[in-house]
C-alpha positions as CSV (number, residue, x, y, z in Angstrom):
1,M,126.3,115.2,90.6
2,L,122.9,115.8,88.9
3,I,122.9,118.0,86.0
4,T,119.8,119.5,84.4
5,P,119.0,117.5,81.3
6,P,117.0,118.8,78.3
7,L,113.2,119.3,78.8
8,A,110.4,118.1,76.5
9,L,106.6,118.4,76.7
10,Y,104.2,115.6,76.4
11,V,100.5,116.3,75.7
12,H,97.9,113.5,76.0
13,F,94.6,113.4,74.1
14,P,92.5,110.5,75.5
15,W,89.9,109.9,73.1
16,C,89.6,107.6,70.1
17,V,86.7,106.8,67.7
18,Q,86.9,103.2,69.2
19,K,89.3,101.3,71.6
20,C,91.5,98.7,70.0
21,P,91.4,95.3,71.7
22,Y,95.2,95.3,72.1
23,C,95.6,98.8,73.4
24,D,96.7,99.4,77.1
25,F,97.3,103.3,76.8
26,N,95.0,105.7,78.4
27,S,92.5,106.0,75.6
28,H,88.6,106.0,75.7
29,A,86.1,105.6,73.0
30,L,84.5,109.0,72.3
31,R,80.9,109.0,73.3
32,G,79.0,112.1,71.9
33,E,80.6,115.5,70.7
34,L,84.4,116.0,71.3
35,P,84.8,118.6,74.1
36,A,87.7,120.2,72.1
37,D,87.4,123.8,73.7
38,Q,87.1,122.6,77.2
39,Y,89.8,120.1,76.9
40,I,92.2,122.7,75.5
41,D,91.3,125.0,78.4
42,A,92.2,122.2,80.9
43,L,95.4,121.6,79.1
44,I,96.4,125.3,79.3
45,A,95.5,125.4,83.0
46,D,97.5,122.2,83.6
47,L,100.4,123.7,81.7
48,D,100.3,126.9,83.7
49,A,100.5,125.0,87.1
50,Q,103.4,122.5,85.9
51,A,105.4,125.3,84.1
52,L,106.2,126.6,87.6
53,A,108.3,123.6,88.3
54,A,110.6,124.2,85.2
55,P,111.2,128.0,85.1
56,N,113.4,129.4,82.4
57,R,113.9,126.0,80.7
58,P,113.4,125.8,76.9
59,L,111.5,122.9,75.3
60,V,113.5,120.8,72.9
61,S,110.4,118.7,71.7
62,I,106.8,118.6,71.9
63,F,104.7,115.4,71.4
64,L,100.9,115.1,71.0
65,G,99.9,111.5,71.8
66,G,96.9,109.7,72.6
67,G,94.3,108.3,72.1
68,T,93.9,110.2,68.9
69,P,95.1,113.8,68.8
70,S,94.2,114.2,65.1
71,L,90.5,114.2,66.4
72,F,91.2,117.8,67.3
73,P,90.9,120.5,64.7
74,P,93.8,122.6,63.7
75,A,92.4,125.6,65.4
76,S,92.2,123.9,68.6
77,L,95.9,123.0,68.4
78,A,96.8,126.5,67.4
79,R,95.4,127.8,70.6
80,L,97.4,125.2,72.6
81,F,100.6,126.1,70.7
82,A,100.1,129.7,71.3
83,A,99.8,129.1,75.0
84,I,103.0,126.9,75.1
85,R,104.9,129.5,73.2
86,G,103.8,132.0,75.8
87,R,105.2,130.3,78.6
88,F,108.3,128.5,77.3
89,A,111.3,129.4,75.0
90,L,111.4,126.8,72.2
91,D,114.5,125.3,70.9
92,P,115.1,126.7,67.4
93,Q,115.2,123.1,66.0
94,I,112.2,122.1,68.0
95,E,110.4,118.9,66.9
96,L,106.5,119.1,67.2
97,T,105.1,115.7,66.6
98,L,101.3,114.8,66.1
99,E,100.1,111.3,66.4
100,A,97.3,110.7,63.7
101,N,95.0,107.9,62.8
102,P,94.7,107.4,59.1
103,G,91.0,107.0,59.5
104,T,90.3,110.3,61.2
105,I,92.1,112.6,58.8
106,E,90.0,115.0,56.6
107,R,91.4,115.9,53.3
108,G,93.7,118.9,53.6
109,R,94.0,118.7,57.3
110,F,97.8,117.9,57.3
111,A,98.6,121.1,55.6
112,A,96.5,123.0,58.2
113,Y,98.4,121.2,61.0
114,R,101.8,122.2,59.5
115,A,100.5,125.8,59.3
116,V,99.8,125.9,63.0
117,G,103.2,124.4,64.0
118,V,103.4,120.7,63.5
119,T,106.8,119.6,62.1
120,R,106.4,115.8,62.3
121,V,103.6,113.2,62.2
122,S,103.4,109.7,63.5
123,L,100.9,107.8,61.6
124,G,99.3,104.7,63.1
125,A,99.4,102.3,60.1
126,Q,99.8,99.0,62.1
127,S,99.3,96.8,59.1
128,F,98.6,97.1,55.2
129,N,96.5,93.9,55.3
130,A,92.8,94.7,55.6
131,G,92.1,91.4,57.4
132,K,94.7,92.0,60.1
133,L,93.5,95.6,60.5
134,A,90.0,94.3,61.1
135,V,91.2,91.9,63.7
136,L,93.1,94.7,65.4
137,G,90.0,96.7,65.5
138,R,91.3,99.5,63.6
139,I,88.9,101.9,61.9
140,H,91.2,102.7,58.8
141,S,91.9,100.7,55.6
142,P,95.3,100.3,53.8
143,A,94.0,102.8,51.2
144,D,93.4,105.3,54.0
145,T,97.1,105.1,55.1
146,R,98.4,105.5,51.6
147,R,96.1,108.5,51.1
148,A,97.3,110.0,54.3
149,A,101.1,109.5,53.4
150,A,100.4,111.2,50.1
151,E,98.8,114.2,51.8
152,L,101.9,114.4,54.2
153,H,104.2,114.6,51.3
154,A,102.0,117.1,49.6
155,A,101.8,119.2,52.8
156,G,105.7,119.2,53.0
157,L,105.5,117.0,56.0
158,D,107.8,114.4,54.8
159,N,109.3,113.9,58.3
160,F,106.8,111.4,59.3
161,N,106.7,108.0,61.1
162,L,104.7,104.8,60.4
163,D,103.7,102.6,63.2
164,L,103.8,98.9,62.2
165,M,103.1,95.8,64.3
166,Y,104.3,92.3,63.7
167,G,103.4,89.0,65.4
168,L,99.8,89.6,64.7
169,P,97.1,86.9,64.9
170,D,97.7,84.3,62.4
171,Q,100.4,86.4,60.7
172,S,102.9,84.6,58.5
173,V,106.6,85.8,57.9
174,D,105.7,86.8,54.4
175,D,102.8,88.8,55.6
176,A,105.0,90.7,58.0
177,E,107.7,91.3,55.4
178,D,104.9,92.5,52.9
179,D,103.8,95.1,55.6
180,V,107.3,96.5,55.6
181,R,107.4,96.6,51.9
182,S,104.3,98.5,51.6
183,A,105.3,100.9,54.2
184,L,108.7,101.7,52.5
185,Q,106.7,102.4,49.3
186,L,105.3,105.4,51.1
187,Q,108.7,106.9,51.8
188,P,108.5,107.5,55.5
189,A,111.4,109.1,57.3
190,H,111.0,106.8,60.4
191,L,109.4,103.5,61.2
192,S,108.3,102.1,64.4
193,H,108.2,98.3,64.3
194,Y,106.9,96.8,67.4
195,Q,105.7,93.3,68.4
196,L,102.0,92.7,69.3
197,T,101.9,91.9,73.1
198,L,99.0,90.7,75.2
199,E,98.8,93.4,77.8
200,P,97.0,93.1,81.1
201,G,93.4,94.6,81.1
202,T,92.9,94.6,77.3
203,V,90.3,92.6,75.3
204,F,93.2,90.5,73.7
205,A,94.5,89.6,77.3
206,A,91.0,88.4,78.2
207,R,90.5,86.6,74.9
208,P,93.7,85.8,73.4
209,P,94.0,85.4,69.8
210,S,96.1,82.8,68.0
211,L,99.6,84.3,67.8
212,P,102.7,83.1,65.8
213,T,105.2,80.9,67.5
214,D,108.3,82.6,69.1
215,E,110.4,81.0,66.3
216,T,108.1,82.6,63.6
217,I,108.2,86.0,65.3
218,E,112.1,85.7,65.5
219,T,112.3,85.1,61.7
220,M,109.8,87.9,61.0
221,L,112.0,90.2,63.0
222,E,115.2,89.2,61.2
223,R,113.7,89.6,57.8
224,C,111.9,92.7,58.4
225,Q,115.2,94.3,60.0
226,A,117.1,93.2,56.9
227,R,114.7,94.8,54.5
228,L,114.7,98.1,56.6
229,G,118.5,98.0,56.5
230,D,118.7,97.6,52.8
231,A,116.3,100.4,52.3
232,G,118.7,102.9,54.3
233,F,116.9,102.8,57.8
234,E,119.2,102.5,60.8
235,R,118.0,100.8,63.9
236,Y,118.7,103.1,66.9
237,E,116.4,101.7,69.5
238,V,114.8,98.3,70.2
239,S,111.8,99.0,67.8
240,A,112.7,102.3,66.1
241,Y,114.4,102.7,62.6
242,A,115.2,106.0,61.0
243,R,116.8,107.5,57.9
244,R,119.9,109.6,58.5
245,D,119.0,112.6,60.9
246,R,115.5,111.5,61.2
247,A,115.5,109.8,64.7
248,C,112.6,110.9,66.9
249,R,114.0,113.6,69.1
250,H,111.3,113.4,71.7
251,N,111.8,109.7,72.2
252,L,115.5,110.1,72.3
253,N,115.0,112.4,75.2
254,Y,113.0,109.9,77.1
255,W,115.5,107.1,76.4
256,Q,118.5,109.3,77.5
257,F,116.7,110.0,80.8
258,G,115.9,113.5,79.8
259,D,113.2,115.6,81.5
260,Y,109.6,116.1,80.2
261,L,106.4,117.6,81.5
262,G,103.2,115.6,81.0
263,I,99.9,117.4,80.6
264,G,96.6,116.0,79.8
265,A,94.5,113.0,81.4
266,G,96.8,110.2,82.4
267,A,100.0,112.0,81.3
268,H,103.2,111.2,83.1
269,G,106.3,113.6,83.5
270,K,109.8,113.5,85.0
271,L,111.6,116.5,86.4
272,T,115.1,116.9,87.8
273,D,115.7,119.3,90.8
274,T,119.4,119.9,90.9
275,E,119.1,122.2,93.8
276,R,117.6,119.4,96.2
277,G,119.3,116.6,94.4
278,V,115.9,114.9,93.6
279,I,114.2,113.4,90.6
280,R,110.5,113.5,90.6
281,R,107.7,111.7,88.6
282,T,104.3,113.2,88.1
283,R,101.1,111.6,87.0
284,Q,97.9,113.1,86.0
285,Q,94.4,111.4,86.8
286,R,93.5,109.1,84.0
287,D,89.8,109.5,83.6
288,P,89.0,112.4,81.1
289,R,85.8,113.4,82.9
290,R,87.5,113.8,86.2
291,Y,90.4,115.6,84.7
292,L,88.1,118.1,82.9
293,K,86.5,118.8,86.5
294,S,89.5,118.9,88.7
295,G,92.5,119.5,86.5
296,I,95.8,120.0,88.3
297,A,94.1,119.0,91.7
298,G,94.4,115.3,90.5
299,L,98.2,115.6,89.9
300,T,100.3,112.9,91.8
301,V,104.0,113.9,92.5
302,E,106.5,111.3,93.8
303,E,110.3,111.3,94.4
304,V,112.2,108.5,92.5
305,P,114.0,106.7,95.3
306,V,117.8,106.9,95.0
307,E,118.2,103.2,94.9
308,Q,115.8,102.9,92.0
309,R,117.6,105.5,89.8
310,P,120.0,103.0,88.2
311,F,117.1,100.8,87.1
312,E,115.1,103.8,85.7
313,F,118.0,105.0,83.8
314,M,118.7,101.6,82.3
315,L,115.2,101.0,81.4
316,N,115.6,103.9,79.1
317,A,119.1,103.9,78.0
318,L,119.7,100.2,77.3
319,R,116.7,100.3,74.8
320,C,119.1,102.5,72.5
321,V,121.5,100.6,70.2
322,G,124.1,103.2,71.1
323,G,123.7,102.6,74.9
324,F,125.2,105.1,77.3
325,E,128.4,106.5,78.6
326,R,129.6,107.0,82.2
327,D,129.2,110.8,82.1
328,A,125.6,110.5,81.1
329,F,124.8,107.9,83.9
330,E,126.4,110.2,86.6
331,S,124.9,113.5,85.3
332,R,121.4,112.1,84.8
333,T,121.2,110.1,88.1
334,G,123.6,112.0,90.4
335,L,125.1,108.5,91.2
336,D,128.7,107.2,91.1
337,F,129.4,105.0,88.1
338,K,131.3,102.6,90.4
339,S,127.9,101.8,92.0
340,I,126.7,100.0,89.0
341,E,130.1,98.6,87.7
342,P,129.7,95.0,89.4
343,T,126.3,94.7,87.7
344,L,127.7,95.8,84.4
345,Q,130.7,93.4,84.5
346,A,128.5,90.6,85.6
347,L,126.0,91.1,82.6
348,R,128.9,91.4,80.2
349,A,130.3,88.1,81.4
350,R,126.9,86.5,80.5
351,G,127.0,88.0,77.0
352,L,124.1,90.5,77.6
353,L,126.1,93.7,77.7
354,M,129.2,95.0,76.1
355,A,131.8,97.8,76.4
356,V,132.1,99.2,73.0
357,S,135.3,101.4,73.5
358,G,137.8,102.5,76.1
359,A,138.5,101.1,79.4
360,P,135.8,99.7,81.3
361,E,135.2,102.7,83.6
362,T,135.0,105.0,80.6
363,A,133.4,102.8,78.0
364,N,130.1,103.3,76.0
365,W,128.1,100.4,77.3
366,R,125.2,98.9,75.4
367,A,123.1,95.7,75.0
368,T,124.4,92.9,72.9
369,E,122.1,91.4,70.3
370,R,121.4,88.6,72.9
371,G,120.8,91.3,75.5
372,F,118.2,93.0,73.4
373,R,116.3,89.7,73.2
374,F,116.3,89.5,76.9
375,L,116.2,93.0,77.9
376,N,113.7,92.4,80.7
377,E,116.1,90.1,82.4
378,V,118.8,92.5,82.0
379,L,116.9,95.4,83.6
380,L,116.0,93.2,86.4
381,D,119.6,93.2,87.7
382,F,119.3,96.9,88.2
383,L,116.1,96.8,90.2
384,P,116.4,96.9,93.9
385,A,116.2,93.3,95.4
386,S,113.0,94.3,97.3
387,G,111.2,95.0,94.1
388,R,112.3,92.0,91.9
389,T,109.6,89.9,90.4
390,L,109.4,88.7,86.9
391,E,106.3,87.5,85.2
392,S,105.9,85.6,81.9
393,R,105.1,88.7,80.0
394,G,107.3,91.3,81.5
395,L,108.4,93.0,84.6
396,Q,106.2,94.0,87.6
397,F,107.5,96.9,89.9
398,A,107.2,97.4,93.6
399,A,105.8,100.8,94.7
400,P,106.4,103.5,94.0
401,S,107.1,102.4,90.4
402,A,103.8,100.6,89.6
403,D,103.3,102.8,86.5
404,L,106.9,103.0,85.4
405,L,106.5,101.4,82.0
406,T,103.9,104.1,81.2
407,A,105.9,106.8,83.0
408,V,108.9,106.6,80.9
409,G,107.0,107.4,77.8
410,R,105.8,105.5,74.7
411,I,108.4,102.8,74.8
412,R,106.5,100.3,72.7
413,R,105.7,102.7,70.1
414,E,105.8,106.4,69.5
C-alpha cells in the first residue's frame, strides 16, 4: 500500500555566466541583465499552482540548484523564502541548500544568504588545478574556491559541500588525489566526488577530450576513497561522502524515493497520491524565456506506470550504500515485495546485490562493490522488457521515462 513519503522542494535557477562544455543540465549563459525580480515572480506563481497538489504537507528540505543560483542577490531569495513559508509548514530541522559558483560570490554575500535562511551551501569547486579548471570552462580559480570556503566558515555556514570531479582530461592519479587533499584542507562537511562523463548534447560529446583510461580512473577512485575515509568521511551514496550527521537531506529524500515539488525552468517533481494509488512526475518547460512568459501553463504531468515503479525505486535506492528495506519498497511503490524477489535473487547469484541481514524476505538489500561498478546493468534488470536498451555510456529509456535520469534529481552531483 502506498504511504505518503516526506516532501521536499527543488527550485531551479537556469542561468550561468557561461555554459561549461561538460554540462548537460538545464543551464544557459546569461545574456544581458539578470531578470531577478521577474524570475522570482514566476517562481512564486509556479509554487502557488503546484502547492495545490500537496496540501498540508510540510517540507523537509529545500534545494536551490542550477545553473547558478548564487547569481541571485540575497534580497531576491528572501522574497522567495517568504513565499515558501507562507504556503508550507517547514520541518523544524529543515535543510535549505544553495548551490554556488566560487567565481560569482561577492565578499560578504554568504553571511547575507545565511541571514535570509540558507543553512547549507554546495560549492562547485570541480578541481584545484588551474589548468584543469580552464579545460572544464570554469570561470573561477583555485584561489576563488579557497576564499569562498573561508567566507563560509566566517559566516557560520560550516555545513557545506564541495563538488569535485575526477577522470578529467589528461588527469593523473596523483592529480586526482591532490584535488581531494586540497578539498579536505578547506574542512567541508560533505564532498561530492563524481566522474566526468561525456553526456549527449554537450561540447565535450561533440569534441571529446583525451580522458584517462578505465584502469587509471579505477585507481583514482580507490586512492581518493581511501584518503576520504582516513579523513573521517563516510561514503553513503555512489558519489557522496559526508562527515557524521552531514549527509545531504535533500538528496537522501531523492534516493529514498521521497516526494518533491520542482519549480523553475526545467525543474522536475514527483508526487505520491495515496487516495488514487498513483505516482506522478512533473516537468516544467526548459526554456527560461518561455517559462517567464507562460509559467505553469508549460507544466507536464505524467503518471508513472505501475510496471516502471520497481525500476524508478531502484534507480534511486541502489545508489545508496545502505540500500533499502522491504517495507520501504512496498510503502514507496505500493507493490508487493514478492514481485521483485526473483530479480533480487538472480542479481545476488551474480554477485551484484547482497542481503545484509535477516531472512531474504526481510533483509536490507544493497549493491555489492561489484554492483556499484556495474550499476547500470543492475538497474536494467528492473526495467520492463519493452523499455530495455543499453548504450555504451548508460541507459536509454522508453517513453514515458525519457527524462528519468534528470527527473530523479541531481544524481551525478548535488
